[in-house]
C-alpha positions, 0 to 999 in steps of 0.5 A, a space after each residue: 610861519 614857523 622857521 628853523 634853519 641853518 647860517 650861510 654868509 648873509 645871515 646874522 644867526 640861525 636856530 629855531 624861529 626868526 624871519 632870517 632863517 630857513 626851516 627843513 621839513 624832510 620826511 623819510 621814505 619807509 624805513 629800511 633795514 641797515 647794518 650798522 656803520 661806523 658813524 651811527 655810534 651805538 649806546 647802551 640806552 638802558 643806562 639812560 633814564 630821562 629825568 622826571 621833569 622831562 617825562 613826556 605827555 602820553 599820546 603827544 601834545 597838539 595844544 601850545 602856548 605863546 608869549 609875545 613881548 614888546 621891543 620896548 623892554 630894552 628902552 631903559 637899559 643903557 649898557 650892552 651888558 643890561 641889554 643882554 641879560 633881559 632876554 636871557 631872564 626871558 629865555 629862562 622863563 619861556 624854558 622853565 614853563 614850557 612856552 612853545 612860541 615867543 613873539 617879538 613885536 616892535 612897539 615903538 613909534 614909527 618915527 623912531 624905527 630906523 628905515 635902514 639897519 645894518 644888521 652886520 653890526 651890533 644891533 641892541 641899541 639900533 634895532 631891538 626886534 632883530 637883536 631879541 630874536 637873535 638872542 632868544 634864537 641863540 639860546 634855544 639852539 643847543 649848545 654843540 650846534 650854535 658855532 655852525 648855525 650862528 657866525 661870528 657877531 657883535 651881538 653875541 660878544 657877551 654870550 658869557 652873560 646868558 644862562 643855560 636853558 637846559 631843555 630836553 633837546 639839549 644833549 645831556 650824557 646822563 639821559 637818552 631821548 629818542 628825538 635829537 636835534 642835529 646840524 648836517 656837517 660835511 664828510 663822507 658817510 660809510 656808503 658815499 650817500 646821505 649826509 652826516 649830522 652832528 647830534 652831540 654824541 661822540 661822533 656824527 650819525 648817518 642819514 639817508 637824506 642829502 642835505 646841505 651843511 649847516 642845516 638844522 634837523 630833527 632825527 628820531 632814533 629808531 629802537 633797531 639801532 641798525 636802521 638809520 635815524 629818521 628825519 622827522 618834523 620839528 614839531 614831531 617831538 612835541 605832538 607825537 612823542 609828548 616832550 616840550 621842545 623848546 621854543 620857535 621865535 617869531 618877529 612881527 613889526 606891530 602888535 596887530 601882526 602878532 595876531 594876523 601872522 600866526 603860524 597856525 591856521 586858525 590863529 590863536 583861539 584864546 588870547 590873554 593881554 596883560 595890563 595893570 588896568 586889568 581884571 586880576 587873574 584870580 577873578 579872570 579865571 576863578 576855576 583852578 581847572 584846565 581850560 580847553 584850547 588849541 593855541 594860547 597867546 599871552 601878551 605883555 607890554 613894555 614899560 608904557 603898556 600895550 596902550 603904547 603899543 596899540 597907539 604905535 600900530 597903524 592897523 589898529 588905529 584905523 580900527 579905532 583901537 587906541 588907548 582903553 579900547 586895546 583890551 578889546 583885542 583879547 579874550 581876557 584882559 588881566 592884572 598879573 600882580 594887583 597892589 604891587 609894591 613897586 611902581 613898575 614890574 619889568 616884563 620879564 618878572 611879569 612873565 614869571 608872575 603870569 605864567 606861574 598864576 596862568 599855568 593852571 589853565 594848561 597844566 593837565 598833570 
C-alpha cells in the first residue's frame, strides 16, 4: 500500500513511503470563492517559468516505473559514511530517471535477521531494510518539511553527505508549478476554521480541511487566487498534471513479496530481473520503440545476485524457484552490461546503466 504521512512520537521518519507512516487522502468539496487572506500569499506567477526538464506530460500520465533493490547492498560497507552514501546515489538515480516507486526487499538469510530491532537507534548495521527506507524517504521529502516529518534520529546524523534531488516537488524560487507539497502546522487561520499548511513560500497558506499537525498533503493552487488551495490525491500531479512527482518507498520482507504486495490492483504487467547470466538488453529489447504497459518493475540483485534472494525466500522455496530458476519470476531476464571490465558491478552502478539502456521503453518523447 502506497503510504505517506506525518511524524508522531513513535515514528522514526516520515515522508512518502515506508510502512511506518500514514498517508492523508483528503478530497475537497466543490470550490467556493473566497476572499484573499493574509495567509494565502500572492505571487506574480507570470514571472515563474518551469525549467524545460519539468515540462509536464500533456494529459497526465497513468503508467509508472518501479525499481526494487535488496538490503544486501549494505553488506560490504563497513562504515557509517559508506552506508549513507549508498542510498544517496540510489536516490539520485531514481530522481534523474523519474522512477515512481522504490521497493526495498530483504534478501538476507532468515538466520541472520534480528528477531527484534530497536529502530530508535542506528539501524545501518542492524536493520538495513529500515535504514534504507528511512534515508530514501528522507531524501524524497521536500527539504523545508523534513524537520517536521523526521524527528532527530541516529540514522540522520550524516545527512550532510546526502545529495540534493531537486525534483519538481522540491520548491524552487525561480519557478511556479500549480501543485505543491505541504506539511500542516499549528496556528490560527484568518477565519478560525481550516488548517495552515507550510508549502515552502514566505508564509503558510490556508486550506478548508481540519487536518492534524505534521501531516503531509498535496495541494493544487487554483488559477483564481481568491480561492483556497485544494487538497488532492498525492498521485494527482502525475496522473492529472503530467509531472514527475518523486517516488514512493515500500518495504518488503522478501523477493516474492515485491510482487505479492504490489500497491497496484492488477500488480505489475511487465517485470525485468537483472543478472550477469541474463540476456543482453540489446537482444531482449531489440526495438527502440516504447513498450505498452501500466506498471513496470525492474529488480536488481545484491553482491550475490537475485539467485541469493530467491534462496532465502521461503515462499519461493515452496514453489521450487531457486538458483537458475529465479529467472522464471520475471518476464525478462537481462544482463545490463555484458563483457564488464570489473569483476563486480555495484547495485547503484547497475541501476544507472540499466535505466539508461531501458529508458526508451517508457520515454514517449
